[in-house]
Each structure stands twice: as structure tokens, then as C-alpha cells.
N, C-alpha and C positions, 0 to 999 in steps of 0.2 A: 639627778642627784634621790629622785624619790627611790628609786628602784634599791639603791646603797641603803637609805635610810629601814627600808622595810624589810631589807634583810640580814643589816649586821646592826643588834641593838646599841651597840657603842656610839655609831654614829646618830646624831640627830639635831635637828636645829636649836641652837639656842639662842635666838633673837630675839625670844619675846621678849623678855623684861630686861635687856643688857643694863647697866649700869656703869657708869665712867668712874675708875677709881677717886676721883674728888669727890665725888657723890658718896660712895661707900667710907669714906675716909670720915666725913661729917658726921655718920652713923655710929662709928667704932673707934676705938682706939688701935693704932698701928702697933703690931706686934714682928716679929720677924717673921715666925712662920705665917701670916697674912700678909706682909708684904711679896714675901716669896709668891704664894700665891697670885697675888692680883697678877706679878709681871710674869708668872710662864703662864697662867690661863689664858692670855691671850694666843697663844703659841696651838692652844686646844680646840679651837674653834673646830667644831662637828663634832666632839662627842659630847656625849650627855653630861651634866653635872655631875652625878652621884662617880662615874667611873673617872672623870677628870680629877675630882678629889682624891679619890680613891688611887691614883699615880699618882699624883704631886707628893701624897703624904708618903706613900714609898720613898719617893725619892727625896721628900725630905731626910728618914730616915737614916738613911743610908751615909751622907755625907756631913760628920760632922763639922768642916772648913766650911761647905755652904754654909751653913745654919751660924757660923760665927762670925761671917760674913753679911749676911742679913741681921743679926743682933747690933753689928757694928752701923752699919746705914742706918738702921731704924732709931739708934739712940742719938746719932747724929740730927736724922729728922726731927727727932722731937725737939732737941737742944736748938733747934735753929726755930722751929715751928712757935716755941714760948718765948722765942725772944721779943 
């Protein structure tokens, strides 16, 4: 794996300071993109954070249905959390 990391700047270990979604949500207000990013980041292990953020932002902007799904999900979450 070290050979791959040295040859490909996109691949890089991200295990230094990994936080759980619960830890992150304690510090920030949940919005649709943030939830989308938390969910899909788990499938980007091995990609450095800057490149992963760029990929996820690009995918987010492409699909309005995906955005609406995450908007609905986060609104439901906020309602349950505030109970």
C-alpha cells in the first residue's frame, strides 16, 4: 500500500484523526450536504480529504433528487432530535 500512496497523490491514509458521525454532529448543525458527505465519506477511505471533498461536492451538484432526499432526511432528523 505504501507504493500506491507514493505514486498516487489521491490515495493517502486518512486514519489519523477519524471522528464518528456522532462526534461531528455534537459540534455542528446537520444540513443536507453535511449528512450526504458524512454518509458517502465512508466509501472514500484511502482518498485524501481534499480530493474526497471535491468528488462529493461534484456529485452533490449533479443530482437534485439526491439533494431533496437528504433535505427531507435532515429535516426529519431535526424534528426527532428536538423532541
